[in-house]
N, C-alpha and C positions, 0 to 999 in steps of 0.2 A: 504493499499499499505506499502510494506517494502522498507526503503531506501536502495540504493546500498551498502552503507558502512555497513549497518547492515547485509545485506546479505553476504558481504564479510567476516565480523566477524564470522557469523554462520559458514561458511565453514571452516575458521581456526580451530574453536572450535571443529567442526565434525571431522576434519583431524588430530587433536593433537593425536599423537601416542607415545606411551611409548618407550624410548631408554633404552635399557639394555645392559650394559657393561660387557664384559667378566672379569674374575678375572685379566688376564694380563692387560687389558684397565684400570681397577681400580688402578693398582699399579702405573700408570702413574698421578694419582691425587694427590694433596696435595701440601706442602709449598716447595719452593726452598728457595735460599738464600735472593732474594729480589722480589720473585713472588709467586702466588699460582695458581695452575691448578685446573679448575672446569670443570664438564661436564653437558650438559642438561639432565634433567629426562625425559622431554617430547618435541617433535618437536616444539611445540608452542612457547617454550622458545626461539627458534632460531629467530623468528621474532623480539622480543625485542633486542637481539644480534645483528641483522641486523640494527636496528635503532640506537643504540648506536655506532656501528662501521662503519656505513655508507658502508656497504658491502652486498654481496648476500648470507652470510651463511644460511639463512633461506631455500635456495632452494635446500640444501644438506639435508634436514630433512628425507626424505624417504631413502636415502642412509644409514643414521646413524640407523633408525629405523629397516632397513633391515640387519644391521651388515656389510654392504659394505664400511662404512667409520666410522671413529671415530672422533668426534668433540669435541673440547676442547676451552676454554677461558683462556686467560691468565690475571691474576688479579695483579695489583700493588696498594697498599694502597686503596683496595675497588674499584678501576676504573679499567674497562676492557681496557686493551691496546693492546690485540692481539687475534688472532684465530689461531688454528691449525687443519688442516685436516690430518689424518693419514689414511693409508690403514690397514686393519685387522692384517697384520703382522709387523706394527709399521712404515714402510716407509713413510716418509713426502711427502704429495702432495702439501700442502700449508701451509705457516707459515708467517702470514702478520699481520700488524698493522691496525690502522684505515685508512679508505679510501683506504685499499690494498696496504699501503706502507710498505716499509721494516721497520723491528723492529730494535731497537738500537743494534748495533753489539755485545755488551756483553751480552744482553739478549738472542739474537739469538743463540749465543754460547752455553749458559747455557741450553736452551731448547733442542738443538740438543745433548748435552750432556745427558740430562736427558732421551730421547728417547733412546739412546744406552745403558743407564743403564737398561732399561726395555726390550728393543728388542735389543741385541747385534748385530744381523745380518741385521737389518733394514737399508734401504738406507735413509741417512740423508741429501741427496743432493736435497732439495725440487724442484718442478717443478716451483712453485711459492713463491719466498720469498723476 
């Protein structure tokens, strides 16, 4: 008999899909003045992100794997402090911190400026921030 937790873990591993970023999406990665932007390589990483951030980013894995959403983590001093969901054209859908709380205003503004630097025509007025 296989324990339910083991069965669930097997489903996650089997469903772990590669997330391929476009060259434009890769431009968004990297260091800012006081933050670093990273992206998951596989959908399974999003489960860990969800645990760290107490949010539901793992539920967007299929969107990222299919290229319908761009998902990023915002790091400060090796600690995840925020997540960003962008549309493929760079428009901000979600820009939130832990527990889906708003980010610090300065960090929020810096991230929006970075989005506009990569995608000048993107809508930076997030649906959720």
